[in-house]
N, C-alpha and C positions, 0 to 999 in steps of 0.2 A: 145359313145354318146347315144345309145339306152338305155343302163343301167342307165345313168344319167337321161334320160327322164322318165323312169319307176319309178325311186326313187322319182322324183319330183311329178309325178302323185300320187304316193302312199301317199305322205305327204299332199296332198290336203284334205280339209274337205269333208265328204260325205253328200249327201242329199237324202231324201226319194224318192221313186218312185212317190208317190202321197202325197199331203199335203192339210190340211184344215187350214186356218188362220181365226181367229175370234177375234173381239174386244169386250170389255165389253159393255153391252147393256145399252143405256141411258133410263131413265124413260120417260114414255109417257105423262108427265105433263108439259113439257117445251121444248124449243129449245136448241140447243147445244151452250155452251160457249167455249172459246178458249181451256180450259183444256181438254174437251172431244176430240176435234180435234187434238190438239198439243201433248197431253200426251198419247193418245191411238191410234186414228185412223190413224194419219200420220205415226207413227212408224210401225203400222200393214200394212199399204199400201206400205210403202217402202219395207218391207220384201215380201209381196205378189207379187209386181211387179218384185222384184229381182228373186223370185222363178219361176215366169212365164218365165222369160228370161232363167233361169238356167236349169229348168227341163221340160219346155214346158207348155204352157197355158192350154192345155187339162188335165193337171195333177194337177192343183191348183184350189181350191175352197176358195173364200174369202167371208165369210158370217157374218152377224150380224143383229141386228134389234132392234126395239123399245120394251122395256119392258112394255107391255100394262097393266099389272095387278098390284094389290096391293094397300096398303093404301096411298102411296104418290099420286097416280093417283086419287083415290077417294077423297082425301082431296083437291087436285087441282081443280077437277071438282066441288066439293061442293062450293068452293069459287067463281068459275066462274058463277055458277047458281045464287048465291047470288047477283052477279053483273048484272044479267039479261040475262045470256047466255041461249039460247033456244034449243040447240042441245042435243042429247043423249050423254052418256059417250063414246059410240063408235065413234060418230062424233068428240068429244073432242080429243080422242086419235088419231084418224085418221088425224086431222088437225096438231097436234104436230108431228106426224110421217112424214107427207109430208114436214113440215118445216125442220125437221132433215135431211131428204133425200136431200132436196134442198141445205142445207149447205154442206153436204158431197160431193155432186156433184160439187159444186163450188170450192172445194179444190182438186178435181180430185181423190177422194177416190174411188178406182176401185173395189167396192164390186160386186161380182157376184149376190148377193141377199141381199138387206137391207129390211128385212121383219118386221112383227109385230106379236108378240106372240098371239094377239087377233084379227088380221086382215088377210084377205085372201091375198095370197094363203097359208100362213103358218098355219093359225089357225086350220084347220082340222087336219093337220099332228101333230101339237103340242098337241092338245087335245087327239088324239089317242095314241101318244107315252106316254103322261103323265099317262093315265089310265093303259096302259100295264105295265109301269115301276112300278107304285105303287102296282099293284097286284103282280108283281114279287117279290118286296121287302117283301110284306106281306106273300106270299107263302113260301118264304125262311126264315121266322122267324125274320126278321130284323125291322119290324114295330111293335110298341107297343102303345096301347091306354093309354093315361095318362090324368088324370084330373088335370088341372092347373087353375090358377086364371087369369082372364082378367079384365081389368079396365072397370068400369061401371059408367056412369055419371047419378047420381040420379036425378038431376034437369032436364036433357034432356031426361031421361027415356030410355037410350039405351047404348049398349056396345060400346066402343070406339075402332076404328081401330088403328094400330100402330102409325100413325102420328098424331092422335088426342089427344095424351097425351105427355107432355114434362116434363123433369126434369133434374137432374144431373146424370152423369154416375156413377155407383157404383163400377166399376172395379178399383182396387187399382192402383194408379199411373196415371190414366186418369183424365184430367182436363176439359173434355168436359162439357159444360153447355147446350148442345143441345142433350139430350138423349131422345129416344122415348120409346115405351112400352117394347121393348126387345133388342134394339141395339142403340148405340150412333152414331153420325155422323162420328166417327173415326173407325167404324166397330167392336167395342167390343160387344160381346154377353152376355146377362144376362137374368135372369127370371124377369117377370114384378114386382114381389113383392120386388125386390132389388132396383128398381128405386128410387132415392132420390128426395124428394119434388115433386111428380107428380102433374101436373095441367092439367085439361081438356081444350083443345083448343076450345071447343064449348061454355062452360059457364064460364070458369075461376075458377071453383070450384075444390076441391080435390076429385078425383073419388074414388069409392070403388073397391075392388077386389072381384069378384064373380067367382065361379068354372065353367069351361067349359071343354068338352072332345075333344081331338085332337089326331092325329097320329104322333108319333115321331120315327125317324130313330135312331137305336142303334149305334150312332157314337163312343161311348167309346169302343165298342167291337173291333174296328179296330186300337187301339192305337199301337199295335205291328207292324201291316202292315205299318202304317204311319211312325213309327220310322225307319223301314227298307227302306222305300221310301226316307226318308230324307238322309239316308246314301248314297243311290244311287245318289240322286241329288247333294250331296256335291261333288261328283266326276264328275258330268256332267258339262262341260264348258258352256253349253247353259242355265243353270239354275243359276240365280243370287243369291248371298249370302243372300240378304234380304228375299228371299223366305224361305229358310230352317231356318233362324234365327227366322222369324215370326212364322212359323209353330211350331217350338220347344217350343215357349213360351206357347203353349196350350197343349203340350205333357208332362205335369207335374201333380203331385198329387194334389187333391183338397185341397185348403187352405182357411182358414178364418183369417183375420187380425183384431186384437182387440187393441184399444188404451190402453195404460198403465193405464189411469185414470179409466177404467172399470175393473181393475184387481180384485178387491174385489168381485164385482157382478159375474164375470166370475168364480172365485174360488168357490163361493157358489153353482154354477150350474154345475160345472165340472164333478161331479160324474154321472150326468145324461147323459153325452155325449157318443156317440159311441166311439169305440177304436180310439185313436188319439195320435199324438206326439206334444208336446208343445215345441216351441223354443222361448227363451227369445229374447227381442228386441236387435238388433245389435247396436253397438256404433253409436250414432247419430240418431237412429230411435226412434220413440215414440209409436210403435206398436209391440206386440209380435204375433207370428203366431201359428195356430193350424192346423196341417196337418192330413188328413184322407186318407184311402186307396181307398175309393170309393166315387163317387159323391153322391150316395144315403145317405151315412153316413153324408156327409157335409150338405145335405139338411135337414136331421133330426136334426142335431146340430143347424142349423139356427133357426128352430122353437123353440128349447129349449132356445137359447140365447135371441131371441126376447121376449119370455115370461118372461125372467129374467131381462129385461131392459138393456141388453148389446148391445151397438151399434157396428157394425163391417162392414168390407168391404171384398169382396171375391176376390180371384185371378183368373187368367185364368186357365182353364182346359177343357178337352173334356166333353161335355154335350150332352144328347140326342138332335138330330137336328130336329126341328119342321118341319113337312111336310105339315100339313093342317092348316087351319085357319077358322075363322067364319065370314069373311067379304063376302059380296054379290058379289063384282066384282073380280072374280078370275076364274082360270081354274077349272071346276067341278072335284071334287075328286070322284073316284068310291066308291060305297057302300061296306063297309067291316064289317063283323060280325054284320050286321043289323044297322050299324051307317051310315047314309046318310045325304045329304044336306050340306056337307062341301065343301070348295074350297081349292085349293093348295096355300100355302104361296108362295109369289112371288120369294123369293130367291132360293128355291130348283128348281122350274120349269125353272128359268133362267139358271141353270147349265146344263140342258139337252136341252135347246132351240137350241143351235148350231147344235144338231143332227137333230132336227125336221126341222131346216132351211136348213140343208144339204139335207134332204129328199125332201123338197119342191123345192129347186134349181135344183136337179137332175130330179125330176119328170116333171118339167115345162120347161126343157131345150130342145133345138133342138137335134135331133138324131146326134150323132157323136161329139157334143160339148165337152164332157168330156170322158176320157179314160174308165170310168165305170159309170153306172147309179145305181149301188147297193151301198147304203150308207155304208154297212159293209166293202167294199173295201177301204173306206176312214177312217173308225174309228176302224177297228179291224185287218186289214192286217198288217203283220210284216214289209212290205215295205212302210207303210204309217205313217204319223205323223200328229198330231194336235197341232197347236201353238196358245195358248191363250194369247192375249195381254190384260193386265189388269193394273189398278192402284194399288198402294201398299195397299190401304184400302180394297181391295177385295181379298187379299191373303187367308184369313180364308175360304172363301166360295169355291174358285177355287182350293186351294191347301191342304185343310183339308177335307171339306165335300165332294167335288166332287170325289177325289181319293177313299175315303171310299165307296161312293155310287157305283162307277164303280166296285169295288171289290165285294161288296155285290150282285150286279146284276148277276155276272158270265156270262156275255154276250160276253166275249172276248175283251172288250174295253180296249185298252192300256192306260196307264196314259199319259195325255197331257203334253206338254212342256210349262210351264208357263213363260211368259215374263212380269215381273212386273216392271213398271216404278215408280220412285218417283214422287211426285207432282210437277207440274209447279206452282210456286208461281206467284203472280201478284204484282209488285212493292214491292217485298220482303216480302209479306204477303200471307198467305194461303187464297185463294179466294173461295167462294162458293155462288151459286145463292141464297141459303137460309141463308147466313151469313151476317155479317156486311160489309165485303169487297166484292162488287159486281163485278164480272169479266165481261169484254166485251163479247158480243155474237160473235160467230165465223163469222157470216155473216157481222156483223158490222165492223170488222177489215178490210174487203175488201174495205172499203171506203178510206183506207189509204195505203194499201199494195196489191201487187199481190199475188195470191195463192202460186206461186213458191218461192217468197221471204220468206213467212212465213213457208212454208214446210221446206226449207233448214235451216232456223233459228232454228226452233223447233228441227229438227233432230240433229243439232250441239250442243244442250244444254247439252248432256251427262246425260240424266235422268236415265240411268242405274246405275249411280254412286251416285247421291245425288239430293235433291230437289234444283231446280234452278229457279231464278226469271225471268219472262218475263216482260220487262219494256219498252213497246213501247212508244216512245217519244210523239206522239199525245195525249196520255192519262196520261202523267206524270204531275200532278198538284203540285209537290213539287217546292220549291223556288230555282231558280238558283242563283240569286243575286239581289241587289237593283239597280235600275236605278239611275245613278249619277245625272241626271238632275231633275227628278221628285221625287226621293226618294221612289218610289213605287216598290213593289216586282215584279220581272220578273220571270214568271214560266218557268220551263224547256221546256214545250211544245211550248212556244213562243220564246225561245232563239235560234237564228240561229247559235250561236257558239257551241251549244251542238250537238254532233253526236248522231244519233238514234242507240241505240244498236241493235235494231231488223233488221237493214240493213247491219250488218257486213258481212253476207254471201252473200247478194245481190250484193255486190261489185264484188265478184268473178264471179257471173253469168253475170252481165251487162258489166263488163270490160274484165277480162281475158278470160273467156270462149267465150263470144260473139266475142271478137277480133280474137281469134284463128279461129273460124268458118268463119267469114267474110274474113279473110286473105286468107284462103284456097280457098274459092269459087270465090272471086274476082280475086285472082291470077291465078286460073285455067282458068277463062274466058279470061284473058289477054294474057296468055302464052301458054295454052294447048288447045285452041279452045273450051273451055267449057267442056272438058273431063278430066278424071283422068290423072295424070302424067304417062308418059310411062315408067318411071324408078322406081325401087323399093327403099324403104327406107333403110337407113344404118342398118347394123346388130345390132349396139349398140342401135339404136332407137327401133328396133323391140324387142330387149331384155328388154329395159326399159318398153315398153308397156306390155310385158308379166309379168314382175315383179310387175307392178302396178296392173294388173288384178288379179294376185294371192293374193296380199296383200289385195285388196278390198274384194275378195271372203272370206278370213279368217275373216275379220271384219264382213261382212254380216252374215256369219255362226254363229257368236257369238252375233248377234243383236247389234253390236256396230256401229250404224249409224254415230255417231260422228267421230269415227276412220275411217270409210269407206269414208266419205266425205273429211276427212283430206288427205287421200291417193290420191283421185281424184284431189283435189285442188293443192296439192304440185306437182303432176305430170304435171298438165296443166300449172302451172306457169313456170316450167322448160322448158316445150315444147314451151311456148310462148316466153321465153327468147331465146331459141335456134333458133326459127324462126326469131326473130328480128336480131340476130347476123348473121345468114346465109343469109337472104334475103338482108341485108345491104351489105354484102361482095359480093353478086352475082349481084349487081346493074349493068345493062348493059350487063350481060352475061345470055342469056335465058336458056342455058343448065344448068348452075349452079343454076339458079333460079328455074328451074323445079325440080332439085335434092332437093333443100330446101323445095319445095312444097311437094314432096313425103314424106319427114320426118314429115312435119306439118300435112299432111293428115293422116298418121299413128297415130299420137298423137291425132288428132281430133276424129278419129274413136274410140280409146280407151276411151277418156274422155267422149264421148257421150254415149258409152255403160255403163260406170260406173255411170254416173250421171242420167241415165234414171229412176231408181226407185225414185230418189229425185225430179227431175225437168222434169217430163215426157213431158210436153207440148213443151218446147223449144227443148228438145232432139229429139222429133218426127218431129219437123219442120226441124232440121238439117238432119235427116235421109231422109226425103222427098226430100230435095234439093240435097242430095248426090245421089239420083236416085235409092235407094234400097228399096225393100219391107221391112216393119218393122219386119216381121217374120224372114227374113234372117239376117237382120242387127243386131237385138238385141238378137238373139239366141246365147247362150253360146256354142253351137256346133261350132260356128264360132268366138269365143271370141278372139282367138290369130291370126286371119287373118287381115292383113292390108286391106285397101279398094281395093288395086290392087289385092291382093290374093283372096279377097272375090269375086270380079268381075270374076276372072279366074275360081273360084270354081263354079260360076253360068254360065259358058260357054261364057264369054266375054273377049276380050282383054282389058286391062286397058285403052289403048289409044282410044278404041271405046266406052267405057262406058260414056254415056252422063250425065252430071249434069244438074239439073234444074236451069235455069238462075236466078240469084239473083238481084232483083231491087236495085237501088242506096240507100245507107244509111239504109239498111235493118237490123233490130234487131231481133235476135232469143230470146233474153231475155230482156223484156222491164221493165222500171221502171214504178211505178204507176204514173198516171197523176198528183196526188197531190204533188209528189216529185219534180216536175219541177217548182213549184211556187217559 
């Protein structure tokens, strides 16, 4: 038996001694829509809550914050001022930050610190870390000053920041019509001169390109390290295939694609090009490709082909990663080689913001709150891990640029574990607050749903596998059918016969789980004097509890929230059925009824432990009524103990452990009031 137990323990997944969890940072120019909450923060919170239970709250740091700097914020502020806004840009960002934090709090996102890169208490830490990091990169020879061209609006008489110019993405295969100065809304990177049909958002004119000096990180120098990392991540069950697939799309040779109709002009200029390999158009394609060994050669070729009147598009590859910019609202960059007055581009500084947020959280915490107050113990120690929850369009930054930066710094930073989710669609379409399909704000959804209903629904979508639609019935304006009497269209949102897909998981909470909890507590009040049953659960019930707990743990380790909730739901349904059968058979026999209660209490304890990361409010209400301290009840040190065994471990006889009385018709998981209409 001991050998069997040891083998079982050895097969369980391992977890770090300490962990940092961080979610992608929302821009400081708007509130949070459902995609921010459901696609990133709820999955991150699920894992953070699980880890606090699994390895101890003092060993987990969950940090994120508002991305305060950059051109999106400047453009948002400019528009607000044009509408009559009187505050400063710091006021503007602060108001949006407060609104974001309010939305996160409403959904129970248990961040240890939701900071702001330009707001206290994190601002000072962030600026100091930024200066130290940039000097370190420069001293180690990985920063290079490059003169590039930036868009200039002649009519407005000023350089344009990234969001003040729009055009079409030049990256081959991308269909984005909303591309900015050097990246499109799908996350593709390119040089400003590649942007197709640029238009100034200030005057509507075509801007010029004028030279500016900035510092660039030598990202192409780390191609070998990135390829080796992808080989490691291919074998890591915690890293999703979309990550390595997306990264490898950039780990290729620089290529230019030219349409066949420009072949004559290309051939006339070909002898002027650097060394290259020409590949004819494949069957069904209308463009041939020209491959170079270095990005510098491709850039030289671009200039030659432009002069020859040859139109082309470029493919993905590693390019120098811009570190500084020329906009006023940004983290000040340190002066290097006599070049000063620059600010840091918002994307690079958002990559190390979680470190400065960690520093701020530890420095401002109470003594003893965390197992260490040295940030290096969380970011550099072999027994620690950092888990980055991101959307799929941020993979380039967090899984290409960030690993290379960490390697270049040589600070002992280990490579983070990226947890990339696919997009949550809205009514089967990609939604964006700046696009045609406007998603509902996260706070707005709470007019029709409870936070736990939405948390469980989003976690069950399986975003680790594919993009999935969020289709809440109150927002569905598609036509259900025509009214036979009036001939008028009846919308889905107004059709009582249509079931709300967003409430599928809620039925488990408000029916199965709620019923199991009420049955246990009301039954104990009636038969056990308001105390735990004095008998122990059956061995097969205890074994089922253990197997469900282990299965849930495996799913949680792999960030499979969908699978984890499936384990908990299936287990609870079986337990509820067992209770129904056993309590019915025990009618009139108090001893048999108490025995049935012991089995039900064991199942309730396991279900509540497993559902705690997904539905924390209701689970903590159950814990309180069971009369246990949350730290004891939810700790995985006690995960395999029934309530009776937990009471004994805490020095009480089960028959003496008092439960908190439950009022009549009490609900641990409530439906939203709008759902009762």
